[in-house]
C-alpha positions, 0 to 999 in steps of 0.5 A: 417123168411127168404123166400125160392126162386128158385135159378137161373141156373148159367153157367158162363164160364163153359162147358155144361153137354151135352158135356158129354153123355157117362158114363164110367162104374166103375164096376171092374172085380175083387176086391182083398182085404186083409182078416181081422182076426176076430172070428166073420168074415162071409165069402162069401159062394161058395154055394150061388145059382144062380138066375133063370129067374131074376136079383138080386134086390137091393133097395137104400134108399136115393138119395144124393151123396151116393145113386146116386153113388150106384144106378148108379154103381149097374144098370151099373153092371146088378143089378135090381136097385130101388132108393127111395128118398123123397125130389127130390129138396133136399137142404141139408145145406152143404158147398158144397165143393168137391175135384178136384179128385171127378170131374174126378172120378165121371165124373162130368160135369163142368156146375154143379160146381158153382165156382172154388175156388183157394184162401182161407182165414183162419181167426183167433179168433183175425181176423188175416187172412192167405191167402191159396192157393199159392201152387195150380197148375194152373189147381187145384181148390176146386169145389163149388156145390149146393146139389140140383144140384149135387144130382139131376144130380147123380140121373138122371144119375143113371136112365139113366143107368137103375135104377128105381127112385121112389119119395117115403118115406121109412118107414120100412122093414120086415127082411127075415126069411131065409138067402136067403129070400127077404126083404119086404120094406114098403114105401109111394110113391108120384106120384103127383096125390094122394096129400101130403098123397101119396100111401102106397106100399111094394116091395121085394128086395134081398139087401138094401143100406141105403143112407138115411142120418144122421137120417137113418131109414135103420140104425135104422132097423138094430140096427146100434147104435147111434153116436155123431152128429153136427148141421150145420146151414147155410144161403144162402145170395144173396149179391150185385154184386160188393161184389160177385166179392170179392168171385168169386174164394175165400172162407173164414173159421173163427175159434174162440169160438164166431163162434163155440166152436169145429168147424168153420164158413164158407163163401162159394161162390155159383152161385149167392149167398154165403153160410154162416154157422157154426156147433157144436157138444157140444153146439147145443142149441147155434147154432143161436148165433154162426151163428150170430157171423159168419155173424158179422165176415163177415159183411163188405163183405156181407153188403146189402145181403138178406137171401134167404134160411135158412137150418139146418141139423145133421152131424155125427161125427164118423162111426156108431158102426154097418154099416152092417147086413146080406144083408143090408149095410150103406153108406154116412152119414147113416154110419157116413162118415164125417171127423172131423176138415173139416166136409167133407162128399160129396166125402166120401158119393159118394165113399162109395156108389160106393164101396158098389155097386161094392162089390154087383156087384162083389159078385153077378157076375153082378146080376146072384147070390144071395149075403150074408154078406161076399160079403158086408163085402168086402166093409167095409174092403176096406173102412176102409183100405183106409180111416179110417187113414184119419179120425183118423188124422183129429180127432186128429187135431180137438182135438189139434187145436179146443180146445181153442182160443190160439190153433186156433191162432196157427193153423191159423199161421201154415196155413201160412207155404207153406209146410203145405199148399202143404201137406193139399191141396195135401191130400184134392184134391186127397184123398191120404196121401201126402208124406212128407219131413222128414226135413220139418216135423221136421221143422213143428213140431218145428214151431207148438210148437212155434205157440202154445207157442206164442198163449198162451203168447198172451192170457196171455197178453190179460188177463192182459189187461182185469183185 
C-alpha cells in the first residue's frame, strides 16, 4: 500500500498570489436570456416578496471549484452565504488540467499553477507518438494544478468575500411546506474539539446549491436521478529529478484497449511529481489492470519513481435527468458537468457554480428578495445554450474514435494535422467553438476517412501475422 505524504509547496518561477489581493466582482447587473418554450416552464414571479430585516440565505454544499466559485459570487453579491465542506484537504484524483481562459476569468494567481504545459504527446495503441502543441502562441499553455491547492484557494477567497465556511458533513435536508418557507439542513460540524464524531447541527436557509460531487447527497434529496459514471484511478509518483526534467512542460496521453476500453491514460506533470492515471465506464472492475498498463507504457520515463499517493473517484458521464427543484440547484460534478472524450470538469464546475450564483444574485436583487424556481431556471437555460453543444460534439468523438484500437490509431494520426491542433487548442483554451475554414474542414474529413481505412488495414495485417 502506498503511503500518503505531504507534498511540498512549489513556486518555481511563478509570481506570488500576494500580488493579487483585489478580487473583481463577477456579478452582472442584468442577465438577458432567451426563454425556453415548455408547457412545464416555471417563471419568476413578480410577486416574490422583499425580505425584511435580513438578506437571502443560501447554503453551498461542497467546497470544490464549483462550490468555491458559487460561494464567492454569492457573497460578493450581497447574499448571506454558508459553504459546507467535509474534506478541507481534498485531493480528488483529477488530472488537474485547466484551460488558459480559466486563469483570467477566475483571476487565479500564477503560483497555484504547478506547470505550464506547452507540449503534449498523444501515443497510439502501437506506441506511435504524435507531438501536439505546434500551434500554441508564445503566451498560451495548459495549466496543471493540484486540486487540494486550487480548491483551498477558491474557498479562502470566498471566505474573504464574506462567506462563512464550515468544516462539516451535509447529511440531509427537510423540504419546506410552503413555497417561501426555509429548508432545514442537517449536518455534522467538525471543529477540532469534538474529535471524529463531530457535532450534529441544523440550519435554515432559503436556497441550496449542490456542489457536492458525483455522489451528491443534495442530488439524492431532490430525486435528481442517476447517471453513468466512470472510475478514475490515479497514482502520484515522485520520479528522479533528471526524469522530471522531461515532463517540465510536457504531458502525455495514451490510448489503447490496454490502458482503457473507452477513455485514455495520462501522465500529467505536477510540482515535484507526475500524476499517472486512467479511467473507464464500461470495465470498472478492471481499473487496476488498466492503471498497470498505463504505468508500463510510460515505464522508461518514470523508472525509479516512488508512489506517494493513490486516489480513485467516480466521474459523471452526462448531466443528471434533473438538475433543479424549486430553490435547490446542482452544479459541477453533482449536475454531471464532465465532458466526454477529454474528461474535463474543473473549468465547467467553477463556471456552473458562478453562473448559478449569478442567477440567484440577479433574481434576489442582491439578496433583498426571495427567489423561486424561475430564477434558478435562468441558470440552466444559459448553461445549456452555452455548453451543451460542446458536450454533444465530444460525446460523438468519443463514440467514433475510442471504440477500437484501429479507430484510436486513426485518431492519433489525425492529431498530427496542424489544422486539427489549432481547432482543438483554440476550443479548449478559450472554451468557445473555434471558427473553421470550409476548405480545411473538407480536407480534414477526407484525411479522417483515410486514417480510418489505413488503421483497419493495419489491423488486418497484424491479424494475419498472429495466425
